[in-house]
C-alpha positions in Angstrom: 0.0 0.1 0.1 1.3 3.4 -0.9 2.2 5.7 1.8 -0.6 8.3 3.1 -0.1 11.8 1.9 -1.5 14.9 3.6 -1.5 17.8 1.2 -1.7 21.6 2.5 -2.6 24.5 0.2 -2.9 28.2 1.1 -5.8 29.8 -0.7 -5.1 32.1 -3.7 -4.8 35.9 -3.5 -8.0 37.5 -2.0 -9.3 40.9 -2.6 -7.9 42.2 1.0 -4.4 40.5 0.5 -4.1 42.3 -2.9 -5.0 45.7 -1.0 -2.4 44.5 1.7 -5.1 44.6 4.2 -5.3 42.4 7.5 -7.9 39.8 6.5 -8.1 37.4 9.3 -11.8 36.2 9.6 -13.2 38.8 7.4 -14.7 36.7 4.7 -13.4 38.2 1.2 -13.3 36.4 -1.6 -10.4 35.5 -4.2 -9.7 38.0 -7.0 -8.8 37.2 -10.4 -5.1 36.4 -9.6 -6.1 34.1 -6.8 -8.6 32.0 -9.0 -5.6 31.9 -11.6 -3.4 30.6 -8.8 -5.9 27.9 -7.8 -5.6 26.9 -11.3 -2.1 26.6 -11.5 -2.3 24.3 -8.4 -4.4 22.1 -10.4 -1.6 21.2 -12.7 0.7 20.3 -9.8 -2.0 18.1 -8.1 -3.2 16.4 -11.2 -1.7 13.2 -10.3 -3.0 13.0 -6.9 -6.1 11.0 -5.7 -7.6 12.3 -2.6 -10.1 10.4 -0.3 -11.3 13.6 1.9 -10.9 17.4 1.9 -10.9 19.8 4.6 -11.1 23.6 4.5 -12.2 26.6 6.7 -15.6 28.0 6.6 -14.1 31.3 5.0 -15.2 31.6 1.2 -11.4 32.4 -0.1 -10.4 28.9 1.2 -13.5 27.2 0.1 -13.2 28.4 -3.3 -9.7 27.5 -3.9 -10.5 23.9 -2.9 -13.6 24.0 -5.2 -11.4 25.3 -8.1 -8.8 22.6 -7.2 -11.1 19.6 -7.0 -12.9 20.6 -10.3 -9.9 20.8 -12.1 -8.5 17.3 -11.0 -12.0 15.9 -11.4 -12.5 14.9 -7.9 -15.4 17.3 -6.5 -17.4 14.4 -5.4 -15.2 13.3 -2.6 -16.3 14.3 1.1 -15.5 17.7 2.0 -15.4 19.1 5.8 -15.5 22.6 6.7 -14.7 23.8 10.1 -13.8 27.1 11.7 -10.9 25.5 13.5 -9.0 26.0 10.1 -9.6 29.6 9.9 -7.2 32.1 9.6 -5.6 33.8 12.6 -8.2 36.5 13.8 -6.6 39.8 13.5 -9.3 41.5 15.7 -9.0 45.3 15.6 -6.6 45.3 12.9 -9.1 43.7 10.1 -9.7 45.6 7.2 -6.6 48.0 7.6 -3.7 47.9 5.5 -0.5 48.2 7.3 0.1 51.9 6.9 -3.4 52.6 8.4 -2.3 50.2 11.4 1.2 51.6 11.8 -0.5 55.1 12.0 -3.1 54.3 14.5 -1.4 51.7 16.9 2.4 52.7 16.1 4.7 51.1 13.7 6.7 49.0 16.1 3.6 47.8 18.0 2.1 46.5 14.7 5.1 44.6 13.9 5.2 42.9 17.2 1.7 41.9 16.6 2.5 40.6 13.3 5.8 38.8 14.0 5.6 37.6 17.4 4.2 34.1 18.5 2.2 34.9 21.5 1.3 38.5 21.5 -2.4 39.2 20.0 -3.5 42.2 18.5 -6.4 43.8 20.4 -9.6 41.7 20.1 -7.6 38.9 18.1 -5.3 35.9 18.4 -1.6 35.5 18.4 -0.1 32.5 16.2 0.2 30.5 19.4 -3.6 31.0 19.8 -4.2 29.9 16.1 -2.0 26.7 16.8 -4.2 26.0 20.0 -7.2 25.5 18.1 -5.8 24.4 14.9 -3.3 21.4 16.3 -6.2 19.8 18.4 -8.4 19.5 15.2 -5.4 18.3 13.0 -5.0 15.4 15.7 -8.6 14.6 16.2 -10.1 14.7 12.9 -7.4 14.8 10.0 -4.8 12.6 11.1 -6.9 9.6 12.0 -7.8 9.5 8.3 -4.2 9.7 7.2 -3.0 7.3 10.0 -5.7 4.9 8.2 -4.1 5.0 4.6 -6.4 8.0 3.3 -4.9 10.7 1.0 -6.0 14.1 2.5 -6.2 17.6 1.0 -6.4 20.6 3.3 -7.5 23.9 1.9 -6.8 26.8 4.5 -4.7 29.8 5.3 -1.3 31.2 5.8 -1.3 30.9 9.6 -3.5 27.7 10.0 -1.3 25.8 7.7 1.8 27.2 9.6 0.3 25.9 12.7 -0.2 22.3 11.2 3.6 22.6 9.7 4.8 23.6 13.2 3.3 20.6 14.7 4.4 18.1 11.9 7.8 19.5 11.7 8.5 20.1 15.5 9.4 23.6 14.7 10.2 26.0 17.4 8.0 29.3 17.5 11.2 31.0 16.1 11.3 28.5 13.1 7.6 28.7 12.1 7.8 32.6 12.4 10.4 32.3 9.4 8.4 29.8 7.6 6.5 31.3 4.5 3.5 29.4 3.0 3.3 30.6 -0.9 -0.3 31.1 -2.2 -1.4 28.0 -3.7 1.9 26.2 -3.5 1.0 22.5 -2.0 3.0 21.2 0.9 2.9 17.5 0.6 3.7 15.6 3.5 4.1 11.7 3.0 3.5 9.4 6.2 4.6 6.0 7.0 3.7 4.5 10.2 2.2 7.8 11.5 5.7 9.4 10.8 6.6 12.1 8.2 9.1 10.3 6.0 8.9 13.2 3.1 7.9 16.7 2.8 7.8 18.2 -0.7 6.8 21.8 -1.3 5.6 22.3 -4.9 6.3 25.8 -6.5 3.9 27.2 -9.0 5.0 28.2 -12.5 4.8 31.8 -11.8 6.2 31.9 -8.1 6.2 35.4 -7.1 3.7 34.0 -4.9 5.9 34.0 -1.7 4.4 37.1 -0.2 4.6 38.4 3.3 1.5 40.1 3.0 -1.2 39.4 5.8 -3.7 36.8 5.4 
């Protein structure tokens, strides 16, 4: 039996991403570039057969998943949506671009909120808070399927995927803060006996997607 695979895909560029705005739990859709990025991911995943897919309950992740599954002719597999996979909640920063936020809260403070592990913005989550809700969902809902030999596709967000990567790779807070997740660039984890035996990060043809824009 082939080793089971867990494939993580960050959604394509959204309207707020394009405007360099903090998005968080704001339910904004993909823009045209984001839809094109999802179509590029189709070519990367064409030879994969999935048993189940997971996504957040935010439209940009759901539509990325829909484009991919339709493109690889697997739109009829079970799809599970859960807010546990949502992006980090940026609280009072949501909707503001970095310049607006820096003017309102101070540049140094905004940088602390964006790049620290456990300091949340007002009304929002830190990356640690995000990991505290994502990782139990990973362990309780997703990994049992992988352990049983299923291939699983997850369409989610920069920081929720970071949390999963942190757990699977045993990264420190410092390591995960330096880890960038590209738009629609699949992270393919291969498992054998519940252990990661290989990680393949698949770059899209137009690889300008490695962006530090907030999600």
